[in-house]
C-alpha positions in Angstrom: -15.6 -7.7 -1.0 -12.4 -7.7 -1.8 -10.2 -5.2 -0.7 -6.1 -4.1 -1.3 -3.7 -2.5 0.4 -3.8 1.1 -1.3 -7.2 1.5 -2.5 -9.4 4.9 -1.6 -13.0 4.1 -0.9 -15.3 6.5 0.1 -17.4 4.9 3.7 -20.2 6.2 5.0 -19.8 6.9 8.7 -23.7 7.9 10.2 -25.0 11.0 8.0 -22.0 11.9 5.8 -19.3 10.2 3.5 -15.5 9.8 4.2 -12.7 9.6 1.9 -10.1 7.0 3.4 -7.2 4.7 2.3 -7.6 1.5 2.6 -4.3 0.0 4.8 -5.2 -3.8 5.1 -5.6 -6.6 2.6 -2.4 -8.4 1.4 -0.5 -6.3 3.8 -2.3 -6.0 7.0 -5.4 -7.6 8.3 -7.6 -7.5 11.6 -8.9 -10.2 13.4 -12.7 -9.9 12.0 -12.7 -10.3 8.8 -15.8 -8.3 7.9 -13.6 -5.2 8.4 -10.8 -3.1 7.2 -8.6 -0.6 8.3 -8.3 2.6 7.1 -6.4 5.8 7.3 -7.8 9.3 7.8 -7.6 11.3 4.4 -7.5 15.0 4.7 -6.8 18.0 2.9 -2.8 18.0 1.8 -2.2 21.0 3.8 -4.4 19.8 6.9 -2.8 16.0 6.6 0.8 17.4 7.1 -0.1 20.0 9.7 -1.8 17.1 12.0 1.5 14.4 11.6 5.1 14.2 9.4 3.1 10.4 8.7 1.0 11.8 6.1 1.5 10.4 1.8 0.1 12.5 -1.1 -2.9 10.5 -2.7 -3.8 13.4 -5.7 -6.4 15.4 -5.8 -4.9 17.8 -3.2 -5.4 15.5 -0.3 -3.0 13.3 2.2 -3.6 10.1 4.1 -3.0 10.4 7.9 -0.8 7.1 8.2 -0.8 7.7 11.9 -4.4 7.9 12.2 -5.6 4.6 11.6 -9.0 3.1 12.5 -11.0 0.2 11.6 -14.1 0.6 9.3 -17.1 -2.8 8.6 -16.3 -3.5 5.3 -19.9 -2.8 4.5 -19.3 0.9 4.9 -17.3 0.9 1.8 -19.4 2.9 -0.8 -17.4 3.0 -4.2 -13.3 2.3 -5.0 -12.6 6.6 -5.9 -8.8 5.7 -7.0 -5.7 4.0 -6.1 -2.4 4.8 -4.3 0.4 5.2 -6.7 2.9 2.1 -6.4 5.7 4.2 -5.8 4.1 5.6 -2.5 3.2 1.9 -1.2 6.8 1.5 -0.8 6.4 5.2 2.1 2.9 4.1 3.4 4.5 0.6 4.3 7.8 2.0 5.7 5.5 4.6 8.1 3.3 2.0 9.3 5.9 0.2 10.4 7.7 3.3 12.6 4.1 3.7 13.7 3.3 0.1 14.9 6.6 -1.0 15.5 5.9 -4.4 12.5 8.4 -5.2 9.7 8.1 -3.6 7.0 
């Protein structure tokens, strides 16, 4: 399965599905080829209340870039959108600020 930085996917987690922003791919990757890094997506109000590192992903939702987890790529159910190109630079900058690497 191929994936790109900046894609929104639904992810199967136990008995529920969640939307996550995939932040791996060409920009950032895990040591394991079958895992991807994903940022939690919440309603925009909730995300902005929980962190200063949120980015609008459309539909009244925002990804919390400082809340990243590893998800097995087999749990990705379906792609539900792309982050607009204008927002990718913001996410890269937030990742660099939070995790201390060059964007």
